[in-house]
C-alpha positions as CSV (number, residue, x, y, z in Angstrom):
1,M,109.6,101.3,74.2
2,A,112.6,102.0,76.2
3,N,116.1,100.7,75.7
4,N,118.0,99.1,78.6
5,P,121.7,99.5,79.0
6,G,122.3,96.1,77.4
7,G,120.8,97.3,74.2
8,Q,117.7,95.1,74.3
9,T,114.4,96.7,73.7
10,L,112.1,96.3,76.7
11,K,108.3,96.1,76.1
12,A,106.1,98.4,78.2
13,P,103.5,96.6,80.4
14,E,100.3,95.7,78.8
15,H,98.4,95.6,82.1
16,L,97.3,98.1,84.7
17,F,97.0,97.5,88.4
18,V,94.3,99.7,90.0
19,C,93.7,100.1,93.7
20,G,91.5,103.2,94.0
21,T,88.8,104.9,92.1
22,L,89.5,102.9,88.9
23,R,88.4,99.7,90.7
24,S,85.3,97.8,89.6
25,G,82.3,99.5,91.2
26,L,84.0,102.8,91.8
27,V,84.9,104.0,88.3
28,P,83.7,107.5,87.6
29,D,81.7,108.3,84.4
30,E,84.6,110.2,82.9
31,V,86.7,107.1,82.4
32,A,84.0,104.4,82.7
33,G,83.9,103.8,78.9
34,L,87.7,103.4,78.8
35,M,87.8,101.0,81.7
36,G,84.9,99.1,80.2
37,R,87.1,98.3,77.2
38,A,89.9,96.9,79.4
39,P,89.3,93.2,80.2
40,R,89.6,92.5,83.9
41,I,92.3,89.9,84.7
42,G,91.6,89.5,88.4
43,V,92.5,90.5,92.0
44,A,96.1,91.1,92.8
45,S,98.4,92.8,95.3
46,V,101.7,94.7,95.5
47,P,103.9,95.4,98.5
48,G,103.2,98.9,99.9
49,R,100.8,101.1,101.8
50,L,97.5,102.7,100.8
51,Y,96.4,106.0,102.3
52,D,93.1,107.8,102.4
53,L,93.5,111.2,100.7
54,G,89.8,112.2,100.9
55,D,88.1,111.5,97.6
56,Y,90.6,108.9,96.6
57,P,93.5,106.8,97.9
58,G,97.2,107.1,97.3
59,A,99.5,104.1,96.8
60,V,103.0,104.2,98.1
61,L,105.1,101.2,96.9
62,D,107.6,99.6,99.3
63,P,109.0,96.2,98.4
64,D,110.5,95.9,101.9
65,C,107.3,96.3,103.9
66,N,105.0,93.5,105.2
67,T,101.8,95.2,104.1
68,K,100.1,94.8,100.7
69,I,98.0,97.1,98.5
70,I,95.0,95.1,97.2
71,G,93.6,95.9,93.7
72,E,92.6,94.6,90.3
73,V,94.5,94.0,87.1
74,F,93.2,95.0,83.7
75,Q,94.5,94.4,80.3
76,L,95.1,97.7,78.5
77,P,93.6,98.4,75.1
78,D,96.2,98.3,72.4
79,D,96.0,102.0,71.6
80,G,98.3,104.5,73.3
81,A,95.3,106.8,73.9
82,A,94.1,104.7,76.8
83,L,97.2,105.4,79.0
84,A,97.2,109.1,77.9
85,A,93.5,109.4,79.1
86,L,94.2,107.6,82.3
87,D,97.3,109.7,82.9
88,A,95.2,112.8,82.5
89,Y,92.5,111.4,84.9
90,E,95.2,110.7,87.5
91,G,96.6,114.3,87.3
92,I,99.8,113.6,85.6
93,D,101.4,116.6,83.9
94,P,103.5,115.2,81.0
95,E,105.4,118.5,81.0
96,N,106.3,118.3,84.6
97,P,105.9,114.8,86.1
98,D,107.7,115.6,89.3
99,D,105.0,118.1,90.1
100,S,102.2,115.7,89.2
101,L,99.8,114.4,91.9
102,F,100.4,110.8,90.8
103,V,103.1,109.2,88.7
104,R,102.8,106.0,86.6
105,R,105.4,103.4,87.5
106,E,106.1,99.8,86.5
107,A,105.7,97.3,89.4
108,E,105.7,93.5,89.7
109,I,102.3,92.5,91.2
110,T,101.1,89.2,92.4
111,L,97.8,87.8,91.1
112,E,95.5,86.0,93.5
113,G,96.7,82.6,92.3
114,G,100.3,83.5,93.0
115,A,101.5,84.3,89.5
116,N,103.6,87.5,89.1
117,L,102.9,90.1,86.4
118,N,104.6,93.3,85.4
119,C,102.0,96.2,85.4
120,W,101.6,99.9,85.3
121,I,100.4,101.4,88.6
122,Y,99.6,105.0,89.6
123,V,101.7,105.9,92.7
124,Y,101.0,108.9,94.9
125,N,103.6,111.6,94.3
126,R,103.3,113.7,97.5
127,Q,104.0,113.4,101.2
128,V,101.5,111.2,103.2
129,A,102.4,112.3,106.7
130,S,99.0,113.7,107.4
131,A,97.0,111.0,105.5
132,T,95.2,108.1,107.2
133,L,96.7,104.7,106.5
134,I,94.2,102.2,105.1
135,T,95.3,99.2,107.2
136,S,93.5,96.6,105.1
137,G,95.3,97.9,102.0
138,D,91.9,97.4,100.2
139,Y,90.2,100.7,99.2
140,L,87.0,98.9,98.1
141,I,86.5,97.3,101.6
142,Y,87.5,100.5,103.3
143,K,84.9,102.5,101.3
144,Q,82.2,99.8,102.1
145,E,83.1,99.9,105.9
146,R,82.9,103.7,106.0
147,R,79.4,103.7,104.3
148,G,78.0,101.2,106.8
């Protein structure tokens, strides 16, 4: 838990917004057991852009843009081990987060029904100048279209 300047203790998010390889139907074996223990809340979106980085996408949050990143929300298991394992999967170096491929951030997402929820999200931590924009913002649909 982190302290805010007013002295109140803020609770870390209990939910994870996923928009790439952690989505239902795409989860790799190495984290399938972990994601299987996280109840799915539903489809959601967050303002930003999603880029094709080859084997996975990269999310770039932007509260001022008109485009949305589409994904799913999962409730995290109560143990801290879940986030540590997911951080490792996402290439986060706890000793040097600035050099990590992704960083974990808090973001307010919007569930399909319109409710807002504070979630963790993995955000791409590199330049995207040479990456292809996924115009739909939905990696699952993008992958299906590229297969067919």
